[in-house]
C-alpha positions in Angstrom: 201.2 129.2 112.9 198.1 131.1 111.6 195.8 130.4 108.7 195.9 134.0 107.6 198.7 136.3 107.8 198.1 139.3 110.1 198.3 141.7 107.2 195.6 139.9 105.2 193.1 140.0 108.1 193.1 143.7 108.3 193.4 145.9 111.3 189.8 146.3 112.5 187.5 143.4 111.6 184.0 144.7 112.3 180.8 142.7 112.9 177.4 144.0 112.1 175.1 143.6 115.2 172.0 145.2 113.7 170.4 142.0 112.3 171.0 140.2 115.6 169.4 143.0 117.6 166.4 143.1 115.3 165.9 139.3 115.7 166.3 139.7 119.5 163.7 142.4 119.6 161.2 140.4 117.5 161.7 137.3 119.8 161.0 139.5 122.9 157.9 140.9 121.3 156.6 137.4 120.4 157.1 136.1 123.9 155.4 139.2 125.4 152.3 138.7 123.2 152.2 135.0 124.0 152.4 135.7 127.7 149.5 138.2 127.5 147.4 135.9 125.4 147.9 133.0 127.7 146.9 135.0 130.8 143.8 136.4 129.2 142.5 133.2 127.6 143.8 130.2 129.4 144.2 131.4 133.0 140.6 132.6 133.4 140.0 130.8 136.8 138.4 127.8 135.1 138.3 124.6 137.2 137.7 121.2 135.9 134.8 119.4 137.6 134.9 115.6 137.8 131.5 114.1 137.9 131.3 111.1 140.2 128.9 108.3 139.2 128.5 107.1 142.8 126.8 108.9 145.7 128.7 111.6 147.4 128.3 113.4 150.7 127.8 116.9 149.5 125.7 119.7 150.9 121.9 119.4 150.6 120.2 120.4 147.3 118.9 123.6 148.9 122.4 124.8 149.5 123.9 123.7 146.1 122.6 123.8 142.6 123.9 122.4 139.4 123.1 123.6 135.9 124.1 121.3 133.0 124.7 122.7 129.5 125.9 120.5 126.6 128.1 121.9 123.8 127.8 119.5 120.9 130.3 119.0 118.0 128.8 121.8 115.9 128.9 124.3 118.8 125.3 124.6 119.7 124.2 124.8 123.3 121.6 122.6 125.0 120.3 123.1 128.5 119.7 119.8 130.3 117.1 119.7 133.0 115.7 116.7 135.0 112.9 116.2 132.4 113.9 117.8 129.1 116.6 119.2 126.9 116.2 122.8 125.8 118.3 124.1 122.8 119.6 127.7 123.3 120.7 129.7 120.2 123.6 131.7 121.7 125.4 132.7 124.9 123.0 135.6 125.5 120.1 133.1 125.7 122.1 131.0 128.2 122.8 134.1 130.3 119.1 135.1 130.2 118.0 131.6 131.3 120.4 131.5 134.2 119.4 135.0 135.3 115.7 134.1 134.9 116.0 131.1 137.2 118.1 133.0 139.7 115.5 135.8 139.8 112.7 133.2 140.3 114.5 131.8 143.3 115.2 128.5 141.7 119.0 128.9 142.3 120.7 129.7 145.7 121.1 133.4 146.5 124.8 132.8 146.9 126.0 132.5 143.3 129.1 130.6 144.4 126.7 127.7 145.5 125.6 127.3 141.8 127.9 125.3 139.5 127.3 125.6 135.8 128.5 122.2 134.5 129.6 122.3 130.8 129.4 118.9 129.1 131.7 119.6 126.1 132.0 117.3 123.2 135.6 116.6 122.3 135.0 117.9 118.7 133.3 121.1 119.9 134.8 124.4 118.5 137.0 126.1 120.9 135.5 129.6 120.2 132.0 128.4 121.3 133.5 126.9 124.5 135.4 130.0 125.4 132.4 132.2 124.6 130.2 130.2 126.9 132.8 130.1 129.7 133.2 133.9 129.6 129.5 134.5 129.3 128.8 132.5 132.5 131.6 134.2 134.3 130.3 137.7 133.2 127.0 137.2 135.1 128.8 136.1 138.3 128.5 132.3 138.2 131.3 129.7 138.0 131.6 127.5 134.9 133.1 124.1 135.3 133.9 121.8 132.3 132.9 118.3 133.2 135.3 115.4 132.8 133.8 112.0 132.5 136.0 109.0 132.1 135.0 106.7 129.3 134.5 103.1 130.1 137.4 102.3 127.6 139.9 104.3 129.7 
């Protein structure tokens, strides 16, 4: 028993595949763009550096150097030294300061021995963070976002 008689259904019922193919093409394009964006932005060889509050047995200070830069909630950069804090206007100024210290011999000759530690406020704009990460990598140094556990955690 059938719901429709064979004569009512017609001889060649056809189905239009064009809208489905268009949708499939758009979905493939979307995923391709997402894959390219992820690889260029998020997979930029950025390692998370966890700052230990206790003493550690690392190499001597002559072999290793740390540079600390703070990114505050409004996105401005501040260089932190042992004695002072120096505000820097943009990523170009950060690059110039790192290169100046490297040329003066204040940083190890091996750029891999210098860690640029980025103390990022949780409300800092992502664009400012990404700009600084890529600016530090452009001059050959490794940028490491610092993770500090809150006492509340």
